[in-house]
NUGUVEX-137266 format. One record per residue: residue in three letters; x, y, z of N, C-alpha, C in turn. Coordinates in steps of 0.1 Angstrom, whole numbers, plus 5000, padded with zeros to 4 digits. Each point is the difference from the previous one (the first is absolute). Layout:
> ALA, X, Y, Z, X, Y, Z, X, Y, Z
...
This chain:
> MET, 5008, 4988, 5000, 4992, 5012, 5000, 5009, 5012, 5000
> ILE, 4998, 5009, 4990, 5008, 5012, 4999, 4994, 5011, 5009
> LYS, 5008, 5006, 5009, 4996, 5010, 5009, 5002, 5014, 4995
> LEU, 4989, 5008, 5000, 5000, 5013, 4994, 4998, 5011, 5010
> ALA, 5007, 5011, 4998, 4998, 5012, 5008, 4994, 5010, 4991
> VAL, 4991, 5008, 5006, 4993, 5011, 4992, 5001, 5013, 5008
> THR, 5006, 5010, 4993, 5000, 5014, 5005, 4988, 5008, 4996
> GLY, 4997, 5010, 5007, 4988, 5008, 4997, 4988, 4992, 5001
> ALA, 5000, 4990, 5010, 4989, 4990, 5001, 4986, 5005, 5002
> ALA, 4999, 5012, 5005, 4987, 5006, 5003, 4995, 5009, 4989
> GLY, 5009, 5003, 4990, 4996, 5009, 4989, 4991, 4993, 4989
> ARG, 4996, 5007, 4990, 4991, 4995, 4990, 5007, 4988, 4993
> MET, 5013, 5002, 4996, 5007, 4989, 4993, 5004, 4989, 5010
> GLY, 5004, 5004, 5011, 5005, 4990, 5010, 4989, 4990, 5004
> ARG, 4988, 5005, 5002, 4989, 4991, 5004, 4997, 4990, 4989
> CYS, 5001, 5005, 4987, 4998, 4990, 4989, 5011, 4990, 5000
> VAL, 5012, 5004, 5003, 5011, 4990, 4999, 4998, 4989, 5011
> VAL, 4995, 5005, 5012, 4997, 4990, 5011, 4989, 4991, 4995
> GLN, 4990, 5005, 4994, 4989, 4991, 4995, 5006, 4990, 4990
> ALA, 5009, 5005, 4991, 5005, 4991, 4989, 5009, 4989, 5007
> VAL, 5007, 5004, 5010, 5009, 4990, 5007, 4991, 4990, 5007
> HIS, 4989, 5004, 5006, 4991, 4991, 5007, 4993, 4990, 4990
> ALA, 4998, 5005, 4988, 4993, 4992, 4990, 5009, 4990, 4993
> ASN, 5013, 5001, 5001, 5010, 4992, 4993, 5005, 4989, 5010
> PRO, 4997, 4987, 4996, 5004, 4989, 5010, 5015, 4998, 5000
> ASP, 5008, 5006, 4992, 5015, 4998, 4999, 5007, 5009, 5009
> VAL, 4993, 5010, 5006, 5007, 5010, 5008, 4993, 5003, 5013
> GLU, 5006, 5006, 5009, 4994, 5004, 5012, 5005, 5014, 5005
> LEU, 4992, 5007, 5007, 5005, 5013, 5005, 5007, 4998, 5013
> SER, 5013, 5005, 5001, 5007, 4998, 5012, 5002, 5013, 5008
> CYS, 5000, 5012, 4993, 5000, 5013, 5007, 4994, 5011, 4991
> ALA, 4995, 5010, 5007, 4993, 5011, 4993, 5005, 5013, 5007
> VAL, 5003, 5010, 4992, 5006, 5012, 5005, 4992, 5013, 4996
> GLU, 4999, 5009, 5008, 4994, 5013, 4997, 5009, 5011, 5006
> ARG, 4998, 5013, 4996, 5007, 5011, 5005, 4997, 5002, 5015
> GLU, 5009, 5007, 5007, 4999, 5001, 5015, 4987, 5007, 5004
> ALA, 4995, 5009, 4992, 4988, 5008, 5004, 4987, 4993, 4996
> SER, 5000, 4988, 4995, 4988, 4993, 4995, 4991, 4996, 5012
> ASP, 4987, 5001, 4998, 4991, 4996, 5010, 4998, 4985, 5001
> SER, 5006, 4993, 4990, 4998, 4986, 4998, 5011, 4992, 5008
> LEU, 5010, 5006, 5006, 5010, 4993, 5007, 4995, 4991, 5011
> GLY, 5004, 4988, 5000, 4995, 4991, 5010, 4988, 4992, 4996
> LEU, 4993, 5004, 4990, 4989, 4993, 4995, 5004, 4988, 4991
> ASP, 4991, 4990, 4999, 5003, 4988, 4992, 4999, 5005, 4985
> ALA, 5010, 4997, 4992, 5001, 5004, 4986, 4988, 4994, 4992
> GLY, 4996, 4988, 5004, 4989, 4993, 4993, 4987, 5007, 5002
> VAL, 4998, 5004, 5013, 4988, 5007, 5003, 4999, 5014, 4993
> VAL, 5011, 5007, 5000, 5001, 5013, 4993, 4997, 4998, 4985
> ALA, 5005, 4989, 4994, 4998, 4997, 4986, 4986, 4994, 4997
> GLY, 4993, 4996, 5010, 4986, 4995, 4998, 5000, 4985, 4997
> VAL, 5010, 4993, 5004, 5000, 4985, 4997, 5000, 4992, 5013
> GLY, 4998, 5007, 5011, 5000, 4993, 5013, 5014, 4999, 5006
> GLY, 5000, 4996, 5013, 5013, 4999, 5007, 5010, 4991, 4994
> LEU, 5012, 5005, 4999, 5011, 4992, 4994, 5011, 4998, 5011
> GLY, 4998, 5006, 5011, 5010, 4998, 5011, 5013, 5008, 4997
> VAL, 4999, 5010, 4992, 5012, 5009, 4997, 4996, 5014, 5003
> ALA, 5006, 5006, 5011, 4997, 5013, 5004, 5008, 5010, 4991
> ILE, 4995, 5011, 4997, 5007, 5011, 4992, 5010, 5007, 5009
> ASP, 5012, 5000, 4996, 5011, 5006, 5007, 5005, 5013, 4993
> SER, 5008, 5007, 5007, 5005, 5013, 4995, 5014, 4998, 4993
> GLU, 5006, 4988, 5001, 5012, 4997, 4993, 5002, 4986, 4997
> LEU, 5009, 4997, 4991, 5003, 4986, 4996, 5008, 4993, 5011
> ALA, 5009, 5008, 5007, 5008, 4995, 5011, 5006, 4986, 4996
> GLU, 4999, 4990, 5009, 5006, 4987, 4997, 4989, 4990, 4996
> GLN, 4989, 5004, 4996, 4989, 4991, 4996, 5005, 4992, 4988
> PHE, 4996, 4987, 5000, 5005, 4991, 4989, 4990, 5001, 4988
> PHE, 5006, 5000, 4988, 4992, 4999, 4988, 5009, 4996, 4989
> ASP, 4995, 4994, 4989, 5008, 4997, 4988, 5000, 5011, 4990
> VAL, 4989, 5006, 4998, 4999, 5011, 4990, 4991, 5012, 5006
> LEU, 5005, 5012, 4997, 4992, 5012, 5004, 4993, 5005, 4988
> ILE, 4987, 5003, 5001, 4993, 5007, 4990, 4998, 5014, 5004
> GLU, 5004, 5009, 4991, 5001, 5015, 5004, 4992, 5008, 4990
> PHE, 4990, 5007, 5005, 4992, 5010, 4992, 4999, 5012, 5010
> THR, 5010, 5008, 5002, 4999, 5011, 5009, 5006, 5013, 4993
> THR, 5009, 5006, 5007, 5006, 5013, 4995, 5015, 4997, 4996
> PRO, 5006, 5008, 4992, 5014, 4998, 4996, 5009, 4999, 5012
> GLY, 4999, 5009, 5010, 5009, 5000, 5011, 4999, 4988, 5008
> ALA, 4987, 4995, 5003, 4998, 4988, 5008, 5005, 4988, 4992
> THR, 4998, 5000, 4987, 5004, 4989, 4992, 5016, 4998, 5000
> LEU, 5007, 5011, 4999, 5015, 4999, 5001, 5004, 4995, 5013
> ASN, 4994, 5005, 5011, 5003, 4995, 5014, 4998, 4985, 5001
> HIS, 4988, 4996, 4995, 4997, 4985, 5001, 5009, 4992, 4991
> ALA, 5004, 5005, 4989, 5009, 4993, 4991, 5014, 4998, 5007
> GLU, 5004, 5010, 5007, 5013, 4999, 5008, 4998, 4989, 5010
> HIS, 4989, 5000, 5007, 4997, 4990, 5010, 5000, 4986, 4994
> CYS, 4994, 4998, 4989, 5000, 4987, 4993, 5014, 4996, 4996
> ARG, 5008, 5009, 4994, 5013, 4996, 4996, 5009, 4996, 5012
> ALA, 4998, 5007, 5012, 5008, 4996, 5011, 4997, 4987, 5006
> ARG, 4988, 4995, 4997, 4995, 4987, 5006, 4998, 4989, 4989
> GLY, 5004, 5003, 4988, 4999, 4990, 4989, 4986, 4996, 4996
> ARG, 4991, 5010, 5001, 4986, 4997, 4997, 4997, 5006, 4986
> ARG, 4991, 4993, 4993, 4996, 5005, 4986, 4989, 5010, 5001
> MET, 4997, 5007, 4989, 4992, 5012, 5000, 4992, 5001, 4987
> VAL, 4987, 5004, 5001, 4992, 5004, 4989, 4996, 5015, 5002
> ILE, 5004, 5008, 4990, 4998, 5015, 5001, 4990, 5004, 4990
> GLY, 4988, 5005, 5005, 4990, 5006, 4991, 4999, 5015, 5002
> THR, 5008, 5006, 5009, 5000, 5014, 5002, 5003, 5008, 4988
> THR, 4993, 5010, 4997, 5003, 5009, 4989, 5005, 5014, 5005
> GLY, 5006, 5008, 4990, 5005, 5013, 5004, 5014, 4999, 5005
> LEU, 5007, 4989, 4998, 5014, 4999, 5004, 5009, 5009, 4991
> ALA, 5009, 5008, 5005, 5009, 5008, 4992, 5011, 4991, 4995
> ASP, 5007, 5005, 4990, 5011, 4992, 4994, 5010, 4995, 5010
> PRO, 5005, 5009, 5010, 5009, 4995, 5010, 4994, 4989, 5008
> ASP, 4987, 5000, 5003, 4994, 4989, 5007, 5000, 4987, 4992
> LYS, 4997, 5001, 4987, 5001, 4988, 4992, 5014, 4995, 4999
> GLU, 5009, 5009, 4999, 5014, 4995, 5000, 5004, 4993, 5013
> ARG, 4995, 5005, 5011, 5003, 4993, 5013, 4994, 4986, 5000
> VAL, 4988, 4999, 4995, 4993, 4987, 4999, 5008, 4991, 4991
> ARG, 5005, 5005, 4989, 5008, 4991, 4992, 5013, 4995, 5007
> GLU, 5006, 5009, 5008, 5012, 4996, 5007, 4996, 4989, 5011
> LEU, 4989, 5002, 5007, 4996, 4990, 5010, 4997, 4987, 4993
> SER, 4995, 5000, 4988, 4996, 4987, 4993, 5013, 4992, 4997
> GLY, 5011, 5005, 5002, 5012, 4992, 4998, 5002, 4990, 5012
> GLU, 4992, 5002, 5011, 5001, 4991, 5011, 4987, 4993, 5003
> ILE, 4989, 5005, 4996, 4987, 4994, 5002, 4991, 5000, 4987
> ALA, 4991, 4991, 4999, 4991, 5001, 4988, 4989, 5010, 5003
> ILE, 4997, 5009, 4990, 4990, 5010, 5000, 4992, 5000, 4987
> VAL, 4987, 5000, 5002, 4991, 5002, 4988, 4995, 5014, 5002
> MET, 5002, 5009, 4990, 4995, 5014, 5001, 4993, 5003, 4987
> ALA, 4988, 5005, 5002, 4992, 5003, 4988, 4990, 5011, 5004
> PRO, 4997, 5009, 4991, 4991, 5011, 5003, 4985, 4995, 5000
> ASN, 4998, 4988, 4995, 4987, 4994, 4999, 5001, 4985, 5001
> MET, 4993, 4994, 5010, 5001, 4985, 5001, 4989, 4993, 4993
> SER, 4991, 5007, 4994, 4989, 4993, 4993, 5005, 4992, 4988
> VAL, 4995, 4988, 4999, 5003, 4991, 4989, 4996, 5007, 4986
> GLY, 4988, 5005, 5001, 4994, 5007, 4988, 5008, 5012, 4995
> VAL, 5005, 5008, 5009, 5008, 5012, 4997, 5013, 4995, 4994
> ASN, 5006, 4990, 5006, 5013, 4995, 4994, 4999, 4994, 4987
> LEU, 4988, 4994, 4997, 4998, 4996, 4986, 4999, 5012, 4991
> CYS, 4993, 5010, 5005, 4999, 5013, 4992, 5014, 5006, 4997
> PHE, 5009, 4999, 5010, 5013, 5005, 4998, 5006, 4993, 4988
> HIS, 4999, 4987, 5000, 5005, 4992, 4988, 4994, 5004, 4987
> LEU, 4986, 5002, 5000, 4994, 5004, 4988, 5004, 5014, 4995
> ALA, 5002, 5009, 5010, 5004, 5013, 4996, 5014, 5000, 4993
> GLY, 5009, 4992, 5005, 5013, 4998, 4994, 4999, 4995, 4986
> VAL, 4991, 4990, 4998, 4998, 4994, 4987, 4995, 5011, 4990
> ALA, 4990, 5007, 5005, 4993, 5010, 4992, 5010, 5011, 4996
> ALA, 5008, 5005, 5009, 5010, 5011, 4997, 5010, 4995, 4990
> ARG, 5005, 4987, 5002, 5010, 4995, 4991, 4994, 4998, 4986
> THR, 4988, 4996, 4999, 4993, 4997, 4987, 4997, 5013, 4993
> LEU, 4995, 5010, 5007, 4995, 5012, 4993, 5011, 5010, 4998
> GLY, 5011, 4999, 5008, 5011, 5009, 4998, 4996, 5015, 5002
> ASN, 5006, 5008, 4992, 4998, 5015, 5002, 4989, 5006, 4993
> ASP, 4991, 4991, 4994, 4989, 5006, 4992, 4987, 5003, 5008
> PHE, 5001, 4996, 5013, 4988, 5003, 5009, 5004, 5008, 5012
> ASP, 4991, 5010, 5003, 5002, 5008, 5012, 4996, 4992, 5012
> ILE, 5007, 5002, 5012, 4997, 4992, 5012, 4997, 5009, 5011
> GLU, 4988, 4997, 5006, 4995, 5007, 5012, 4997, 4990, 5010
> ILE, 5003, 5003, 5013, 4997, 4991, 5011, 4991, 5007, 5010
> ILE, 4988, 4994, 5002, 4990, 5007, 5009, 4998, 4990, 5012
> GLU, 5000, 5006, 5012, 4998, 4992, 5012, 4990, 5007, 5009
> ALA, 4992, 4992, 5008, 4991, 5006, 5009, 5000, 4992, 5013
> HIS, 5000, 5007, 5012, 5001, 4994, 5013, 4991, 5008, 5010
> HIS, 4998, 4994, 5011, 4993, 5006, 5011, 5006, 5013, 5005
> ARG, 4992, 5008, 5007, 5004, 5013, 5004, 5011, 5000, 5011
> HIS, 5003, 4989, 5006, 5010, 4999, 5010, 5014, 4998, 4995
> LYS, 5001, 4996, 4987, 5014, 4997, 4995, 5008, 5012, 4999
> VAL, 5013, 4999, 5005, 5008, 5012, 5002, 5010, 5002, 4989
> ASP, 5004, 4989, 4992, 5009, 5002, 4989, 4993, 5001, 4987
> SER, 5006, 5007, 4991, 4995, 5002, 4986, 5011, 5003, 4990
> PRO, 5000, 4994, 4989, 4992, 4989, 4995, 5002, 4987, 5009
> SER, 4991, 4991, 4999, 5002, 4988, 5008, 5012, 4992, 4995
> GLY, 5006, 4992, 5009, 5011, 4992, 4997, 4997, 4991, 4988
> THR, 4988, 4995, 4999, 4996, 4991, 4989, 5001, 5008, 4987
> ALA, 4995, 5012, 5000, 5000, 5008, 4988, 5014, 5003, 4995
> LEU, 5009, 5003, 5010, 5014, 5002, 4997, 5006, 4988, 4994
> ARG, 4996, 4988, 5005, 5006, 4987, 4995, 4996, 4998, 4986
> PHE, 4987, 5003, 4997, 4996, 4999, 4986, 5009, 5010, 4991
> GLY, 5002, 5012, 5005, 5008, 5009, 4993, 5014, 4995, 4998
> GLU, 5006, 4994, 5010, 5014, 4995, 4999, 5000, 4988, 4989
> ILE, 4990, 4992, 5000, 5000, 4989, 4991, 4999, 5004, 4985
> VAL, 4990, 5009, 4998, 4999, 5005, 4986, 5012, 5008, 4995
> ALA, 5005, 5008, 5010, 5012, 5008, 4996, 5012, 4991, 4997
> SER, 5002, 4989, 5007, 5011, 4991, 4998, 4998, 4994, 4986
> GLU, 4988, 4996, 4997, 4997, 4993, 4987, 5003, 5010, 4988
> LEU, 4998, 5013, 5002, 5001, 5010, 4990, 5014, 5007, 5000
> ASP, 5009, 4994, 5009, 5013, 5006, 5001, 5000, 5015, 5004
> ARG, 4991, 5003, 5010, 4999, 5014, 5004, 5003, 5000, 5015
> ASN, 5006, 5011, 5005, 5002, 5002, 5014, 4987, 5007, 5006
> LEU, 4994, 4993, 5009, 4987, 5005, 5005, 5001, 5014, 5006
> ASP, 5011, 5002, 5007, 5002, 5014, 5006, 5000, 5011, 4990
> ASP, 5005, 4997, 4988, 5001, 5010, 4989, 4987, 5001, 4993
> HIS, 4991, 4990, 5000, 4989, 5001, 4991, 4986, 5000, 5007
> ALA, 5000, 4998, 5014, 4988, 5000, 5007, 4994, 5014, 5001
> VAL, 4987, 5001, 4998, 4992, 5013, 5002, 4989, 4997, 5010
> TYR, 5001, 5008, 5011, 4991, 4997, 5011, 4989, 5011, 5000
> GLY, 4989, 4997, 4993, 4989, 5010, 5000, 5003, 5011, 4990
> ARG, 4989, 5007, 4996, 5001, 5011, 4991, 4991, 5011, 5004
> ARG, 5004, 5013, 4997, 4992, 5011, 5004, 5003, 5012, 4991
> GLY, 4990, 5007, 4997, 5002, 5012, 4991, 5004, 4996, 4986
> ARG, 5007, 5009, 4994, 5004, 4998, 4986, 5013, 4992, 5000
> ALA, 4998, 4987, 5001, 5012, 4991, 5001, 5006, 4997, 4986
> GLY, 4993, 5004, 4990, 5006, 4998, 4987, 4997, 4986, 4994
> PRO, 5004, 4997, 4988, 4998, 4987, 4994, 5007, 4989, 5008
> ARG, 4994, 4989, 5000, 5006, 4988, 5008, 5013, 4996, 4992
> HIS, 5011, 4998, 5008, 5012, 4995, 4994, 4999, 4985, 4998
> ARG, 5004, 4995, 4988, 4997, 4986, 4997, 5007, 4991, 5009
> SER, 5011, 5003, 5007, 5007, 4991, 5008, 4995, 5001, 5015
> ALA, 4991, 5009, 5003, 4995, 5002, 5014, 4993, 4987, 5005
> ILE, 5001, 4998, 5013, 4992, 4989, 5007, 4992, 5008, 5010
> GLY, 4987, 5002, 4998, 4992, 5008, 5009, 4994, 4992, 5012
> PHE, 4999, 5007, 5011, 4994, 4995, 5012, 4989, 5009, 5005
> SER, 4988, 4993, 5004, 4989, 5008, 5005, 4995, 4992, 5013
> SER, 4998, 5008, 5011, 4996, 4993, 5012, 4986, 5006, 5005
> VAL, 4992, 4991, 5004, 4986, 5003, 5006, 5000, 4995, 5014
> ARG, 4995, 5008, 5009, 4999, 4997, 5014, 4986, 5003, 5005
> GLY, 4993, 4989, 5006, 4986, 5003, 5005, 4994, 4988, 5005
> GLY, 4991, 5002, 5010, 4992, 4989, 5006, 5008, 4989, 5005
> ASP, 4995, 4988, 4997, 5006, 4987, 5005, 5006, 4992, 4989
> ILE, 5004, 5006, 4989, 5005, 4993, 4988, 5012, 4992, 5005
> VAL, 4999, 4987, 4998, 5011, 4991, 5004, 5013, 5002, 4991
> GLY, 4997, 5000, 4987, 5011, 5002, 4991, 4996, 4997, 4986
> GLU, 5003, 5009, 4991, 4997, 4998, 4986, 5012, 5006, 4992
> HIS, 5004, 4992, 4989, 5011, 5004, 4992, 4996, 4998, 4985
> CYS, 5004, 5009, 4992, 4998, 4998, 4985, 5012, 5005, 4993
> VAL, 5005, 4992, 4991, 5011, 5004, 4991, 4993, 5002, 4987
> LEU, 5000, 5013, 4995, 4993, 5003, 4988, 5011, 5002, 4989
> LEU, 4998, 4992, 4989, 5010, 5002, 4989, 4991, 5005, 4988
> ALA, 5002, 5012, 4996, 4992, 5007, 4990, 5007, 5002, 4988
> GLY, 4996, 4994, 4989, 5006, 5003, 4987, 4990, 5007, 4990
> ASP, 5003, 5001, 4988, 4992, 5007, 4990, 4989, 4989, 4996
> GLY, 4988, 5002, 5003, 4989, 4992, 4996, 4997, 4988, 5009
> GLU, 5008, 4998, 5011, 4997, 4989, 5009, 5006, 5003, 5014
> ARG, 4995, 4993, 5009, 5004, 5002, 5014, 4999, 4987, 5008
> ILE, 5010, 4998, 5008, 5001, 4987, 5008, 5000, 5004, 5015
> GLU, 4993, 4994, 5008, 5000, 5002, 5014, 5002, 4987, 5008
> ILE, 5010, 5001, 5009, 5003, 4988, 5009, 4995, 5005, 5014
> THR, 4989, 4995, 5005, 4994, 5005, 5012, 4999, 4989, 5010
> HIS, 5003, 5004, 5013, 4997, 4991, 5011, 4993, 5008, 5011
> ARG, 4990, 4994, 5006, 4992, 5006, 5010, 5000, 4991, 5012
> SER, 5004, 5004, 5012, 4999, 4993, 5012, 4988, 5004, 5008
> SER, 4992, 4990, 5004, 4988, 5003, 5008, 5002, 4996, 5015
> SER, 5011, 4993, 5003, 5003, 4996, 5013, 5015, 5000, 5003
> ARG, 5005, 5004, 5011, 5014, 5000, 5004, 5004, 4985, 5002
> MET, 4991, 4991, 5000, 5004, 4986, 5002, 5008, 4995, 4988
> THR, 4998, 5006, 4988, 5009, 4996, 4989, 5014, 5003, 5003
> PHE, 5003, 5011, 5006, 5014, 5003, 5004, 5005, 4991, 5011
> ALA, 4991, 4998, 5010, 5004, 4992, 5012, 5003, 4986, 4996
> SER, 4991, 4994, 4992, 5002, 4986, 4996, 5013, 4998, 4992
> GLY, 5003, 5010, 4991, 5012, 5000, 4993, 5012, 5001, 5009
> ALA, 4999, 5008, 5010, 5012, 5002, 5009, 5002, 4987, 5008
> VAL, 4990, 4993, 5004, 5002, 4987, 5006, 5006, 4990, 4991
> ARG, 4995, 5000, 4987, 5006, 4991, 4990, 5015, 5003, 4998
> ALA, 5004, 5013, 5000, 5014, 5004, 4999, 5008, 4995, 5012
> ALA, 4994, 5001, 5012, 5007, 4995, 5012, 5003, 4986, 5000
> ILE, 4991, 4992, 4995, 5002, 4985, 4999, 5011, 4997, 4989
> TRP, 4999, 5008, 4989, 5010, 4998, 4989, 5014, 5004, 5005
> CYS, 5000, 5010, 5008, 5013, 5006, 5005, 5008, 4990, 5008
> MET, 4993, 4990, 5006, 5007, 4990, 5009, 5009, 4991, 4992
> GLN, 4999, 5001, 4986, 5008, 4991, 4992, 5014, 5007, 4998
> HIS, 5002, 5012, 5005, 5013, 5007, 4997, 5006, 5005, 5013
> GLU, 5013, 5000, 5000, 5008, 5004, 5012, 5002, 5015, 4999
> ARG, 5002, 5005, 4988, 5003, 5015, 4999, 4997, 5004, 4985
> GLY, 4999, 5013, 4998, 4997, 5005, 4987, 4988, 5009, 5000
> LEU, 4999, 5009, 4991, 4989, 5010, 4998, 4991, 4995, 4989
> PHE, 4988, 4998, 5002, 4990, 4995, 4990, 4988, 5008, 5000
> ASP, 4992, 4998, 4989, 4987, 5007, 5000, 4989, 4990, 4997
> MET, 4988, 5005, 4998, 4989, 4990, 4997, 5001, 4994, 4987
> GLN, 5007, 5005, 4990, 5003, 4994, 4988, 5007, 4987, 5002
> ASP, 5010, 5000, 5009, 5007, 4988, 5004, 4990, 4990, 5007
> VAL, 4992, 5005, 5009, 4991, 4991, 5008, 4991, 4993, 4990
> LEU, 4995, 5007, 4990, 4990, 4994, 4991, 5006, 4994, 4988
> GLY, 5013, 5000, 4998, 5007, 4994, 4989, 4998, 5008, 4987
> LEU, 4997, 5013, 5001, 4998, 5008, 4988, 5014, 5007, 4997
> ASN, 5005, 4997, 4989, 5013, 5006, 4996, 4997, 5013, 4992
> CYS, 4995, 5010, 5008, 4997, 5013, 4993, 5012, 5009, 5000
> SER, 5003, 5005, 4988, 5011, 5009, 4998, 4996, 5013, 5008
> GLY, 5010, 5005, 5007, 4997, 5012, 5009, 4996, 4996, 5014
> SER, 5003, 4988, 5004, 4997, 4996, 5014, 5010, 5005, 5009
> ALA, 5002, 4994, 5011, 5009, 5006, 5010, 5014, 4995, 4998
> SER, 5004, 4996, 4988, 5013, 4994, 4998, 5011, 5011, 5002
> ASP, 4997, 5012, 4999, 5010, 5011, 5002, 5003, 5002, 5015
> LEU, 4991, 4994, 5008, 5002, 5002, 5015, 5005, 4987, 5006
> LYS, 4999, 4989, 4993, 5003, 4987, 5006, 5015, 4998, 5003
> SER, 5002, 4994, 5011, 5014, 4995, 5003, 5000, 4985, 4996
> SER, 5011, 4993, 5001, 5001, 4986, 4997, 4991, 4992, 5009
> ARG, 4994, 4990, 4994, 4991, 4991, 5007, 5008, 4989, 5008
């Protein structure tokens, strides 16, 4: 039985991860963590998640609690701290946190030289299939189609564009031999002028309780292709994270993404971040 730790266990995503762990017979929850100011400290993580008592009280730190893999959907700062904790104790890690800066990602890459880490902006199986399809579409259509990426999320999401939208951008840019930093356009206002053919546009919508929607729009002369994914439940991400945690147990060290977990050899995956396996 694989023992899992969940951080942010009382949050929207954390509760779903606890539910997904409870539903999977191959894993069990061994510890749950929340920030020090949380009202959920000391409560049973299963009760908080709505699945009944699991005998695991929510704590304010990982400390010396035992687990095989940590599933992390929190903030960049907490994620880096927990990654250092896992490295020091030889524990594996699944990172779904978005909004990590380049230095944070580089530190994760360094830590993956000692432990196995799966890091992905989106753990959904469907989204990762769409990553693959977006790469195929960009490679096939080349420079003859304009590319726009539209995403929508709930009012509480703090980063924009979403990590998933940026990943779509990285994939299509790689296929078209473009540097995303040089060609990304984040929103338009006023007299922006004609669209540059090599631009990769991003638009973000925030409102209500939208779980997550992404569309890669490829617009040519006389035709248009849309690769769209809509999430109606955070359980898609949570179940994918548990799947990643189980897969991660096959590796001692290295940086991987959901393309690896699912066996999809999508150009533009995390290969630029991976250390040796």
